[in-house]
N, CA, C and O atoms as a DFTB+ gen file, in Angstrom:
724 C
 N C O
     1  1      52.189     -23.866     -53.021
     2  2      51.608     -24.001     -51.795
     3  2      51.960     -24.654     -50.364
     4  3      53.082     -25.102     -50.126
     5  1      51.121     -24.666     -49.625
     6  2      51.677     -25.757     -48.746
     7  2      51.207     -26.993     -48.422
     8  3      50.038     -27.189     -48.092
     9  1      52.207     -28.009     -48.506
    10  2      51.749     -29.169     -48.386
    11  2      51.809     -29.694     -47.106
    12  3      52.802     -29.352     -46.463
    13  1      50.972     -30.477     -46.528
    14  2      50.649     -31.278     -45.481
    15  2      52.028     -32.068     -45.033
    16  3      52.620     -32.760     -45.861
    17  1      52.429     -31.951     -43.899
    18  2      53.425     -32.893     -43.451
    19  2      53.125     -34.153     -43.869
    20  3      52.039     -34.354     -44.414
    21  1      54.062     -35.210     -43.673
    22  2      53.461     -36.562     -43.248
    23  2      53.976     -36.990     -41.726
    24  3      54.925     -36.726     -40.987
    25  1      52.922     -37.714     -41.707
    26  2      53.186     -37.816     -40.144
    27  2      53.571     -39.598     -40.211
    28  3      53.036     -40.348     -41.028
    29  1      54.451     -39.988     -39.325
    30  2      54.913     -41.101     -38.972
    31  2      54.523     -41.906     -37.878
    32  3      53.926     -41.083     -37.184
    33  1      54.473     -43.034     -37.248
    34  2      54.458     -43.633     -36.249
    35  2      53.277     -43.372     -35.685
    36  3      52.132     -43.554     -36.098
    37  1      53.708     -42.908     -34.655
    38  2      52.468     -42.581     -33.447
    39  2      51.411     -41.538     -33.938
    40  3      50.195     -41.592     -34.120
    41  1      52.270     -40.664     -34.064
    42  2      51.205     -39.123     -34.628
    43  2      50.315     -39.808     -35.989
    44  3      49.175     -39.360     -36.110
    45  1      50.689     -40.699     -36.858
    46  2      49.899     -41.222     -38.003
    47  2      48.706     -41.872     -37.356
    48  3      47.600     -41.772     -37.887
    49  1      48.913     -42.652     -36.030
    50  2      47.590     -43.238     -35.755
    51  2      47.097     -42.563     -35.189
    52  3      45.930     -42.908     -35.377
    53  1      47.059     -41.460     -34.319
    54  2      46.575     -40.472     -33.988
    55  2      45.691     -39.744     -34.584
    56  3      44.576     -39.482     -34.132
    57  1      46.251     -39.295     -35.875
    58  2      45.680     -38.602     -37.069
    59  2      44.509     -39.160     -37.601
    60  3      43.590     -38.474     -38.048
    61  1      44.517     -40.567     -37.560
    62  2      43.673     -41.395     -38.362
    63  2      42.410     -41.331     -37.693
    64  3      41.359     -41.372     -38.332
    65  1      42.447     -41.228     -36.404
    66  2      41.088     -40.685     -35.282
    67  2      40.292     -39.656     -35.534
    68  3      39.095     -39.691     -35.247
    69  1      40.863     -38.637     -36.094
    70  2      40.111     -37.258     -36.516
    71  2      39.921     -37.332     -37.951
    72  3      40.730     -37.985     -38.610
    73  1      38.910     -36.718     -38.540
    74  2      38.548     -36.658     -39.570
    75  2      39.494     -36.063     -40.650
    76  3      40.217     -35.115     -40.345
    77  1      39.513     -36.582     -41.888
    78  2      40.816     -35.773     -42.820
    79  2      40.698     -34.540     -43.398
    80  3      41.640     -33.868     -43.819
    81  1      38.979     -34.099     -43.428
    82  2      39.014     -32.899     -43.891
    83  2      38.304     -31.734     -43.061
    84  3      37.421     -32.028     -42.256
    85  1      38.717     -30.337     -43.274
    86  2      38.086     -29.364     -42.664
    87  2      36.497     -29.709     -42.537
    88  3      35.897     -29.953     -43.584
    89  1      35.777     -29.741     -41.276
    90  2      34.655     -29.741     -41.101
    91  2      33.719     -28.365     -40.470
    92  3      34.139     -27.725     -39.506
    93  1      32.657     -28.093     -41.030
    94  2      32.290     -27.255     -40.464
    95  2      31.023     -27.903     -39.326
    96  3      30.327     -28.913     -39.422
    97  1      31.080     -27.036     -38.452
    98  2      29.902     -27.620     -37.249
    99  2      28.860     -26.999     -37.561
   100  3      28.924     -26.026     -38.312
   101  1      27.656     -27.454     -37.026
   102  2      26.054     -27.147     -37.343
   103  2      25.944     -25.803     -36.678
   104  3      26.116     -25.581     -35.480
   105  1      25.573     -24.765     -37.805
   106  2      25.323     -23.445     -37.466
   107  2      23.923     -23.084     -36.292
   108  3      23.751     -22.345     -35.322
   109  1      23.147     -24.063     -37.041
   110  2      21.648     -23.813     -36.390
   111  2      21.593     -23.756     -34.740
   112  3      21.088     -22.902     -34.011
   113  1      22.305     -24.989     -34.411
   114  2      21.850     -25.306     -32.878
   115  2      22.785     -24.308     -32.177
   116  3      22.265     -23.848     -31.160
   117  1      24.019     -23.843     -32.435
   118  2      24.574     -22.838     -31.885
   119  2      23.799     -21.378     -31.849
   120  3      23.649     -20.783     -30.781
   121  1      23.376     -20.914     -32.957
   122  2      22.691     -19.691     -33.229
   123  2      21.164     -19.901     -32.150
   124  3      20.662     -18.848     -31.756
   125  1      20.698     -20.818     -31.851
   126  2      19.467     -20.940     -31.425
   127  2      19.879     -20.943     -29.691
   128  3      19.162     -20.573     -28.761
   129  1      20.928     -21.356     -29.652
   130  2      21.397     -21.287     -28.016
   131  2      21.968     -20.205     -27.536
   132  3      22.000     -20.014     -26.320
   133  1      22.503     -19.335     -28.417
   134  2      22.819     -17.777     -28.331
   135  2      21.710     -17.066     -28.207
   136  3      21.594     -16.229     -27.312
   137  1      20.741     -17.319     -29.110
   138  2      19.348     -16.254     -29.040
   139  2      18.700     -16.857     -28.129
   140  3      18.161     -15.911     -27.556
   141  1      18.322     -17.951     -27.501
   142  2      17.707     -18.433     -26.299
   143  2      18.389     -17.785     -24.844
   144  3      17.861     -17.343     -23.824
   145  1      19.695     -17.937     -25.230
   146  2      20.555     -17.134     -23.777
   147  2      20.182     -16.006     -23.547
   148  3      19.905     -15.610     -22.414
   149  1      20.094     -15.072     -24.949
   150  2      19.817     -13.923     -24.845
   151  2      18.572     -13.380     -24.528
   152  3      18.540     -12.430     -23.746
   153  1      17.479     -13.852     -25.033
   154  2      16.090     -14.094     -24.706
   155  2      15.772     -14.325     -23.006
   156  3      15.113     -13.538     -22.327
   157  1      16.354     -15.494     -22.547
   158  2      16.304     -15.625     -21.071
   159  2      16.810     -14.351     -20.336
   160  3      16.121     -13.848     -19.448
   161  1      17.914     -13.868     -20.672
   162  2      18.663     -13.176     -19.761
   163  2      17.535     -11.684     -19.797
   164  3      17.180     -11.060     -18.797
   165  1      17.193     -11.421     -21.051
   166  2      16.261     -10.152     -21.227
   167  2      14.916     -10.366     -20.598
   168  3      14.158      -9.399     -20.527
   169  1      14.573     -11.442     -20.172
   170  2      13.035     -11.692     -19.650
   171  2      13.287     -11.855     -18.301
   172  3      12.372     -11.583     -17.523
   173  1      14.418     -12.271     -17.841
   174  2      15.087     -12.420     -16.385
   175  2      14.963     -11.051     -15.998
   176  3      14.365     -10.660     -14.995
   177  1      15.661     -10.210     -16.990
   178  2      15.644      -8.541     -16.357
   179  2      14.314      -7.995     -16.377
   180  3      13.806      -7.342     -15.466
   181  1      13.934      -8.215     -17.159
   182  2      12.287      -7.845     -17.265
   183  2      11.694      -7.965     -15.981
   184  3      11.305      -6.992     -15.334
   185  1      11.599      -9.471     -15.497
   186  2      10.903      -9.964     -14.410
   187  2      11.518      -9.256     -13.105
   188  3      10.856      -8.953     -12.113
   189  1      13.022      -9.026     -13.289
   190  2      13.707      -8.560     -12.025
   191  2      13.254      -6.956     -11.712
   192  3      13.002      -6.371     -10.659
   193  1      13.269      -6.552     -13.035
   194  2      12.909      -4.798     -12.964
   195  2      11.721      -4.724     -12.378
   196  3      11.578      -4.089     -11.333
   197  1      10.712      -5.371     -12.983
   198  2       9.164      -5.517     -12.447
   199  2       9.047      -5.798     -11.109
   200  3       8.119      -5.201     -10.562
   201  1       9.724      -6.549     -10.390
   202  2       9.655      -7.238      -8.887
   203  2      10.341      -5.652      -8.005
   204  3       9.804      -5.174      -7.006
   205  1      11.244      -5.236      -8.487
   206  2      11.877      -3.996      -7.792
   207  2      11.143      -2.955      -8.007
   208  3      11.310      -2.099      -7.138
   209  1      10.313      -2.646      -8.901
   210  2       9.322      -1.493      -9.049
   211  2       8.173      -1.588      -8.017
   212  3       7.823      -0.754      -7.183
   213  1       7.682      -2.801      -8.282
   214  2       6.530      -3.273      -7.388
   215  2       6.867      -3.069      -5.880
   216  3       6.016      -2.647      -5.097
   217  1       8.142      -3.383      -5.498
   218  2       8.563      -3.515      -4.391
   219  2       8.749      -1.984      -3.819
   220  3       8.610      -1.701      -2.629
   221  1       9.052      -1.137      -4.746
   222  2       9.305       0.308      -4.646
   223  2       8.046       1.120      -4.209
   224  3       8.049       1.943      -3.294
   225  1       6.768       0.725      -5.118
   226  2       5.432       1.062      -4.806
   227  2       5.071       0.733      -3.601
   228  3       4.579       1.610      -2.890
   229  1       5.221      -0.508      -3.135
   230  2       4.867      -0.979      -1.898
   231  2       5.560      -0.165      -0.468
   232  3       5.084       0.074       0.642
   233  1       6.671       0.067      -0.984
   234  2       7.634       0.830      -0.048
   235  2       6.965       2.302       0.037
   236  3       6.800       2.756       1.169
   237  1       6.700       2.822      -0.709
   238  2       5.989       4.056      -0.790
   239  2       4.614       4.134      -0.013
   240  3       4.269       4.947       0.844
   241  1       3.933       3.077      -0.545
   242  2       2.582       3.206      -0.047
   243  2       2.847       2.928       1.636
   244  3       2.260       3.587       2.494
   245  1       3.742       1.939       1.924
   246  2       3.847       1.882       3.446
   247  2       4.477       3.286       3.981
   248  3       4.051       3.664       5.072
   249  1       5.056       3.773       3.590
   250  2       5.791       4.975       4.065
   251  2       4.577       6.274       4.197
   252  3       4.594       7.125       5.087
   253  1       3.772       6.206       3.332
   254  2       2.980       7.127       3.526
   255  2       1.699       6.627       4.444
   256  3       1.067       7.503       5.035
   257  1       1.286       5.214       4.586
   258  2       0.711       4.866       5.681
   259  2       1.425       5.097       7.315
   260  3       0.770       5.239       8.347
   261  1       2.635       5.087       7.224
   262  2       3.327       5.045       8.158
   263  2       3.163       6.776       8.920
   264  3       2.907       7.069      10.088
   265  1       3.420       7.660       7.752
   266  2       3.537       8.950       8.236
   267  2       1.925       9.629       8.436
   268  3       1.737      10.689       9.033
   269  1       0.929       8.879       7.875
   270  2      -0.526       8.721       8.362
   271  2      -0.509       8.907       9.950
   272  3      -0.652       9.852      10.725
   273  1      -0.240       7.413      10.055
   274  2      -0.160       6.700      11.446
   275  2       0.447       7.488      12.443
   276  3      -0.104       7.437      13.543
   277  1       1.488       8.236      12.333
   278  2       2.363       8.928      12.956
   279  2       1.575      10.162      13.414
   280  3       1.259      10.347      14.590
   281  1       1.287      10.970      12.434
   282  2       0.468      11.641      12.530
   283  2      -0.844      12.027      13.353
   284  3      -1.115      13.025      14.020
   285  1      -1.712      10.615      12.996
   286  2      -2.655      10.411      14.111
   287  2      -2.614       9.919      15.467
   288  3      -3.449      10.062      16.359
   289  1      -1.233       9.170      15.479
   290  2      -0.563       9.050      17.000
   291  2      -0.277      10.612      17.682
   292  3      -0.638      10.862      18.832
   293  1       0.287      11.428      16.980
   294  2       0.421      12.628      17.684
   295  2      -0.658      13.450      18.036
   296  3      -0.589      14.201      19.009
   297  1      -1.761      13.359      17.240
   298  2      -2.864      14.106      17.205
   299  2      -3.544      13.522      18.564
   300  3      -4.112      14.289      19.343
   301  1      -3.453      12.121      18.807
   302  2      -4.237      11.536      19.686
   303  2      -3.222      11.740      20.882
   304  3      -3.781      11.804      21.977
   305  1      -2.003      11.840      20.895
   306  2      -0.964      12.467      21.778
   307  2      -1.779      13.705      22.640
   308  3      -2.345      13.771      23.731
   309  1      -1.567      14.431      21.765
   310  2      -1.948      16.073      22.071
   311  2      -3.263      15.941      22.832
   312  3      -3.312      16.588      23.878
   313  1      -4.703      14.981      22.393
   314  2      -5.394      15.039      23.178
   315  2      -5.708      14.469      24.190
   316  3      -6.770      14.611      24.795
   317  1      -4.504      13.526      24.570
   318  2      -4.301      13.207      25.962
   319  2      -3.590      14.229      26.693
   320  3      -3.990      14.502      27.824
   321  1      -2.640      14.804      26.233
   322  2      -2.107      15.783      26.913
   323  2      -2.914      16.579      27.540
   324  3      -2.822      16.774      28.752
   325  1      -4.023      17.273      26.598
   326  2      -5.004      18.363      26.816
   327  2      -5.823      18.016      27.922
   328  3      -6.206      18.738      28.843
   329  1      -6.098      16.484      27.649
   330  2      -7.400      16.175      28.811
   331  2      -6.616      15.677      30.188
   332  3      -7.247      15.313      31.181
   333  1      -5.292      15.702      30.134
   334  2      -4.630      15.137      31.622
   335  2      -3.811      16.246      32.194
   336  3      -3.056      15.863      33.088
   337  1      -3.748      17.820      31.850
   338  2      -3.429      18.658      31.996
   339  2      -4.100      18.877      33.388
   340  3      -5.286      18.589      33.554
   341  1      -3.472      19.294      34.198
   342  2      -4.105      20.151      35.725
   343  2      -5.262      20.544      35.615
   344  3      -6.276      19.910      35.908
   345  1      -5.188      21.612      35.186
   346  2      -6.548      22.356      34.893
   347  2      -7.542      21.699      34.080
   348  3      -8.592      21.643      34.719
   349  1      -7.645      21.198      32.976
   350  2      -8.634      20.322      32.782
   351  2      -9.181      19.118      33.523
   352  3     -10.381      18.848      33.586
   353  1      -7.942      18.228      34.229
   354  2      -8.344      17.487      35.387
   355  2      -9.326      18.259      36.366
   356  3     -10.494      17.871      36.413
   357  1      -8.941      19.278      37.112
   358  2      -9.764      19.949      37.842
   359  2     -11.034      20.710      37.289
   360  3     -11.729      21.285      38.128
   361  1     -11.375      20.765      36.070
   362  2     -12.589      21.278      35.620
   363  2     -13.467      20.173      35.355
   364  3     -14.688      20.266      35.487
   365  1     -12.810      19.015      34.944
   366  2     -13.640      17.899      34.623
   367  2     -14.287      16.952      36.149
   368  3     -15.290      16.262      36.333
   369  1     -13.211      17.333      36.956
   370  2     -13.793      16.771      38.578
   371  2     -14.649      17.619      39.071
   372  3     -15.566      17.104      39.711
   373  1     -14.646      18.870      38.969
   374  2     -15.745      19.912      39.243
   375  2     -17.135      19.749      38.702
   376  3     -18.143      19.982      39.370
   377  1     -17.138      19.229      37.134
   378  2     -18.190      18.998      36.574
   379  2     -18.832      17.704      36.974
   380  3     -20.055      17.622      36.857
   381  1     -18.126      16.646      37.447
   382  2     -18.833      15.409      37.989
   383  2     -18.677      15.768      39.716
   384  3     -18.741      14.835      40.517
   385  1     -18.512      16.905      40.097
   386  2     -19.342      17.114      41.321
   387  2     -18.240      16.445      42.555
   388  3     -18.612      16.126      43.684
   389  1     -16.979      16.339      42.097
   390  2     -15.923      16.100      42.975
   391  2     -15.554      17.381      43.745
   392  3     -15.597      18.373      43.018
   393  1     -15.178      17.645      45.106
   394  2     -14.661      18.476      45.715
   395  2     -13.254      18.478      46.017
   396  3     -12.871      17.308      45.992
   397  1     -12.216      19.344      46.318
   398  2     -10.804      19.267      46.744
   399  2     -11.068      18.663      48.289
   400  3     -11.892      19.126      49.078
   401  1     -10.209      17.561      48.531
   402  2      -9.883      16.938      49.862
   403  2      -9.346      17.911      50.664
   404  3      -8.736      18.859      50.168
   405  1      -9.533      17.763      52.093
   406  2      -9.221      18.277      53.063
   407  2      -7.661      18.008      53.182
   408  3      -6.817      17.595      52.387
   409  1      -7.631      18.403      54.467
   410  2      -6.124      17.996      54.935
   411  2      -5.744      16.814      55.310
   412  3      -6.182      16.608      56.442
   413  1      -5.117      15.897      54.899
   414  2      -4.610      14.592      55.213
   415  2      -4.405      14.216      56.524
   416  3      -3.924      15.103      57.229
   417  1      -4.656      13.037      57.113
   418  2      -3.750      12.727      58.338
   419  2      -3.138      11.288      57.786
   420  3      -3.522      10.622      56.825
   421  1      -2.153      11.055      58.634
   422  2      -1.122       9.864      58.302
   423  2      -1.156       9.274      59.543
   424  3      -1.464       9.941      60.531
   425  1      -0.803       7.795      59.636
   426  2      -1.171       6.716      60.435
   427  2       0.421       6.415      60.434
   428  3       1.044       6.382      59.373
   429  1       1.103       6.177      61.815
   430  2       2.418       5.615      61.690
   431  2       2.447       4.219      61.938
   432  3       1.480       3.734      62.525
   433  1       3.472       3.422      61.562
   434  2       3.504       2.097      61.999
   435  2       2.964       1.789      63.541
   436  3       2.187       0.863      63.778
   437  1       3.300       2.378      64.206
   438  2       2.816       2.078      65.629
   439  2       1.240       2.524      66.123
   440  3       0.772       2.229      67.223
   441  1       0.614       3.206      65.191
   442  2      -0.743       3.537      65.332
   443  2      -0.960       5.161      65.772
   444  3      -1.966       5.842      65.969
   445  1       0.140       5.367      65.811
   446  2      -0.372       7.018      66.099
   447  2      -0.817       8.102      65.065
   448  3      -0.257       7.943      63.981
   449  1      -1.499       8.943      65.103
   450  2      -1.813       9.724      64.082
   451  2      -1.242      10.956      63.872
   452  3      -1.085      11.746      64.803
   453  1      -0.833      11.259      62.459
   454  2       0.030      12.520      62.588
   455  2      -0.666      13.117      61.616
   456  3      -1.112      12.558      60.614
   457  1      -0.788      14.511      61.964
   458  2      -1.699      15.544      61.231
   459  2      -3.142      15.775      62.053
   460  3      -3.509      15.199      63.077
   461  1      -3.754      16.671      61.378
   462  2      -5.238      16.986      61.778
   463  2      -6.075      16.884      60.916
   464  3      -6.272      17.891      60.236
   465  1      -6.843      15.691      60.634
   466  2      -7.815      15.610      59.338
   467  2      -8.717      16.571      59.202
   468  3      -9.000      16.951      60.339
   469  1      -9.442      17.286      58.243
   470  2     -10.535      17.947      57.965
   471  2     -11.381      17.310      56.869
   472  3     -10.922      16.655      55.933
   473  1     -12.558      17.551      57.069
   474  2     -13.765      17.037      55.712
   475  2     -13.324      17.745      54.598
   476  3     -12.394      18.545      54.709
   477  1     -13.819      17.565      53.660
   478  2     -13.861      18.359      52.259
   479  2     -14.701      19.092      52.329
   480  3     -15.734      18.695      52.869
   481  1     -14.637      20.487      51.815
   482  2     -15.613      21.540      51.657
   483  2     -16.781      21.159      50.873
   484  3     -16.555      20.650      49.775
   485  1     -18.118      21.332      51.282
   486  2     -18.959      20.980      50.349
   487  2     -19.427      21.977      49.227
   488  3     -19.265      23.138      49.603
   489  1     -19.845      21.898      48.235
   490  2     -20.193      22.633      47.120
   491  2     -21.824      23.029      47.272
   492  3     -22.691      22.174      47.453
   493  1     -22.038      24.194      47.187
   494  2     -23.517      24.557      47.308
   495  2     -24.288      24.100      46.015
   496  3     -23.755      23.944      44.916
   497  1     -25.715      23.893      46.323
   498  2     -26.202      23.344      45.258
   499  2     -26.483      24.482      43.865
   500  3     -26.687      24.017      42.744
   501  1     -26.464      25.762      44.075
   502  2     -26.392      26.468      42.810
   503  2     -25.113      26.720      41.940
   504  3     -25.155      27.213      40.813
   505  1     -23.901      26.302      42.628
   506  2     -22.593      25.981      41.686
   507  2     -22.544      24.764      41.020
   508  3     -21.610      24.542      40.249
   509  1     -23.481      23.886      41.223
   510  2     -23.213      22.511      40.087
   511  2     -23.501      22.841      39.128
   512  3     -24.264      23.758      38.825
   513  1     -22.723      21.886      38.260
   514  2     -22.831      22.124      36.688
   515  2     -23.240      20.670      36.208
   516  3     -22.820      19.702      36.840
   517  1     -24.034      20.507      35.125
   518  2     -24.444      19.540      34.521
   519  2     -23.232      18.693      34.199
   520  3     -22.241      19.416      34.098
   521  1     -22.947      17.327      33.990
   522  2     -22.059      16.546      33.799
   523  2     -22.067      16.382      31.951
   524  3     -23.112      16.137      31.348
   525  1     -20.837      16.552      31.302
   526  2     -21.003      16.948      30.180
   527  2     -19.690      15.785      29.531
   528  3     -18.729      15.461      30.228
   529  1     -19.886      15.314      28.190
   530  2     -19.126      14.336      28.223
   531  2     -17.749      14.888      27.530
   532  3     -18.010      15.858      26.819
   533  1     -16.420      14.567      27.531
   534  2     -15.246      15.112      26.797
   535  2     -15.680      15.730      25.769
   536  3     -15.480      16.938      25.648
   537  1     -16.407      14.952      24.769
   538  2     -16.473      15.643      23.551
   539  2     -17.279      16.983      23.417
   540  3     -16.983      17.864      22.608
   541  1     -18.388      17.045      24.347
   542  2     -18.913      18.445      24.516
   543  2     -17.980      19.606      25.003
   544  3     -18.110      20.767      24.613
   545  1     -17.125      19.227      25.802
   546  2     -16.213      20.341      26.294
   547  2     -14.997      20.801      25.023
   548  3     -14.422      21.885      24.922
   549  1     -14.891      19.883      24.359
   550  2     -13.882      20.062      23.063
   551  2     -14.511      20.893      22.168
   552  3     -13.803      21.685      21.545
   553  1     -15.843      20.873      21.954
   554  2     -16.841      21.759      20.956
   555  2     -17.363      23.095      21.423
   556  3     -17.912      23.859      20.630
   557  1     -17.197      23.395      22.725
   558  2     -17.228      24.614      23.614
   559  2     -17.024      25.589      22.672
   560  3     -16.049      25.461      21.932
   561  1     -17.923      26.766      22.521
   562  2     -18.082      27.946      21.901
   563  2     -17.452      29.181      23.139
   564  3     -17.836      29.142      24.308
   565  1     -16.575      30.093      22.694
   566  2     -16.084      30.883      23.814
   567  2     -17.086      32.011      24.189
   568  3     -17.863      32.420      23.327
   569  1     -17.094      32.396      25.125
   570  2     -18.469      33.090      26.016
   571  2     -18.839      34.187      24.752
   572  3     -17.995      34.328      23.867
   573  1     -19.878      34.814      24.700
   574  2     -20.571      35.866      23.621
   575  2     -19.590      37.208      24.288
   576  3     -19.196      37.390      25.440
   577  1     -19.379      38.120      22.889
   578  2     -18.706      39.349      23.606
   579  2     -19.651      40.300      23.011
   580  3     -20.099      40.117      21.879
   581  1     -19.966      41.301      23.729
   582  2     -20.936      42.171      23.105
   583  2     -20.379      43.098      22.366
   584  3     -19.325      43.553      22.811
   585  1     -20.913      43.679      20.994
   586  2     -20.719      44.314      19.876
   587  2     -21.019      45.794      20.070
   588  3     -22.102      46.200      20.490
   589  1     -20.223      46.403      19.813
   590  2     -21.003      47.996      19.878
   591  2     -21.846      48.332      18.789
   592  3     -21.607      48.204      17.589
   593  1     -23.014      48.843      19.430
   594  2     -24.215      49.339      18.739
   595  2     -24.027      50.597      17.999
   596  3     -23.255      51.476      18.381
   597  1     -24.914      50.687      16.682
   598  2     -24.639      51.354      15.486
   599  2     -24.643      52.866      16.143
   600  3     -23.879      53.747      15.749
   601  1     -25.712      53.064      17.313
   602  2     -25.630      54.391      17.758
   603  2     -25.557      54.331      19.393
   604  3     -25.997      53.462      20.145
   605  1     -24.879      55.503      19.683
   606  2     -24.669      55.493      21.013
   607  2     -25.644      55.601      22.229
   608  3     -25.379      55.495      23.426
   609  1     -27.035      55.878      21.517
   610  2     -28.045      55.926      22.407
   611  2     -28.825      54.668      22.499
   612  3     -29.894      54.509      23.089
   613  1     -28.203      53.879      21.894
   614  2     -29.084      52.373      21.608
   615  2     -29.337      51.590      23.051
   616  3     -28.553      50.857      23.655
   617  1     -30.779      52.009      23.431
   618  2     -30.643      51.018      24.722
   619  2     -30.764      49.657      24.976
   620  3     -30.858      49.157      26.097
   621  1     -30.759      48.939      23.682
   622  2     -30.514      47.324      23.580
   623  2     -29.300      47.012      22.778
   624  3     -29.226      46.966      21.550
   625  1     -28.283      46.788      23.723
   626  2     -26.857      46.332      22.814
   627  2     -27.291      44.930      22.708
   628  3     -27.930      44.252      23.511
   629  1     -26.813      44.635      21.549
   630  2     -26.738      42.988      20.947
   631  2     -25.379      42.290      21.533
   632  3     -24.292      42.800      21.804
   633  1     -25.718      41.286      21.605
   634  2     -24.474      40.299      21.758
   635  2     -24.353      38.967      20.762
   636  3     -25.333      38.269      20.501
   637  1     -23.099      38.728      20.275
   638  2     -23.078      37.676      19.090
   639  2     -22.086      36.595      19.650
   640  3     -21.047      36.792      20.278
   641  1     -22.707      35.296      19.238
   642  2     -21.561      34.162      19.690
   643  2     -21.028      33.680      18.421
   644  3     -21.699      33.941      17.422
   645  1     -19.838      32.961      18.263
   646  2     -19.344      33.084      16.925
   647  2     -19.691      32.040      16.480
   648  3     -19.607      31.034      17.183
   649  1     -20.266      31.969      14.957
   650  2     -20.718      30.896      14.334
   651  2     -22.682      31.332      14.243
   652  3     -23.312      31.197      13.194
   653  1     -23.203      31.742      15.314
   654  2     -24.263      32.264      15.412
   655  2     -24.825      33.500      14.294
   656  3     -24.088      34.363      13.817
   657  1     -26.214      33.364      14.026
   658  2     -26.744      34.152      13.229
   659  2     -26.885      35.500      13.813
   660  3     -27.317      35.304      14.949
   661  1     -26.723      36.957      13.593
   662  2     -27.385      37.878      14.422
   663  2     -28.767      38.042      14.558
   664  3     -29.548      37.686      13.676
   665  1     -29.138      38.588      15.668
   666  2     -30.438      38.419      16.156
   667  2     -30.814      39.977      16.502
   668  3     -29.935      40.737      16.909
   669  1     -32.347      40.468      16.293
   670  2     -32.590      41.832      16.716
   671  2     -32.639      41.612      18.323
   672  3     -32.966      40.584      18.917
   673  1     -32.215      42.888      18.882
   674  2     -32.257      42.378      20.600
   675  2     -33.536      43.584      20.864
   676  3     -34.426      43.267      21.653
   677  1     -33.578      44.534      20.398
   678  2     -34.850      45.502      20.549
   679  2     -35.152      46.292      19.181
   680  3     -34.611      46.056      18.101
   681  1     -36.078      47.232      19.427
   682  2     -36.803      47.769      18.423
   683  2     -35.859      48.530      17.707
   684  3     -36.026      48.545      16.487
   685  1     -34.851      49.204      18.191
   686  2     -33.934      49.916      17.385
   687  2     -32.780      49.208      16.695
   688  3     -31.884      49.783      16.077
   689  1     -32.911      47.767      16.884
   690  2     -31.602      46.880      16.318
   691  2     -32.021      46.770      14.739
   692  3     -31.154      46.366      13.964
   693  1     -32.895      47.002      14.394
   694  2     -32.952      46.995      13.002
   695  2     -32.041      47.547      11.956
   696  3     -31.338      48.512      12.255
   697  1     -31.993      47.125      10.977
   698  2     -30.721      47.648      10.029
   699  2     -31.022      49.157       9.424
   700  3     -32.191      49.379       9.109
   701  1     -30.286      49.954       9.284
   702  2     -30.501      51.166       9.011
   703  2     -30.659      51.384       7.822
   704  3     -29.762      50.905       7.129
   705  1     -31.705      52.098       7.102
   706  2     -32.046      51.994       5.521
   707  2     -31.693      53.400       5.087
   708  3     -31.751      54.336       5.884
   709  1     -31.362      53.537       3.942
   710  2     -30.798      54.510       3.190
   711  2     -32.363      55.658       2.739
   712  3     -33.352      55.166       2.196
   713  1     -32.308      56.616       2.968
   714  2     -33.619      57.417       2.360
   715  2     -33.604      57.280       0.667
   716  3     -32.546      57.162       0.049
   717  1     -34.733      57.308       0.109
   718  2     -34.835      57.395      -1.315
   719  2     -34.625      55.785      -1.781
   720  3     -34.555      55.593      -2.995
   721  1     -34.542      54.866      -1.073
   722  2     -34.534      53.303      -1.899
   723  2     -35.662      52.658      -1.341
   724  3     -35.962      51.519      -1.700
């Protein structure tokens, strides 16, 4: 078999510093180190994955909240646009008792008047309207529409308002009954 060569000189002195036989390193500390590294890595990945999924849930919640707030903002903007439309402003001004102004007159820097001023037209008392808040205007019902009566000779036509229960308008407005019942 093979023999170890004999060392001489400096190599022999160095060889004496190392142990003579084959030695095994203790396996238990190495195995524990590897198990700890693998376990720590797995736990670290679990914590990282949990943090990422929590962030994802928060992101989804924030996106949902942003969408809801955007929808609410758009609804409020539509309300503002409807209240600031010229016809809506004119209607509200009339409800508050305002009248259109007359012809304006302008002053030049030198003190001369340009134009002929005129007073605003006064409203008569019978055309005045009670002041209502904007919420009441938004929930107004459309005007009543006449409903054709059951018989052409009905002297008391009925009118209905959307959402209101029908009422009898006269003696012939009762529901017709079938004979034998």
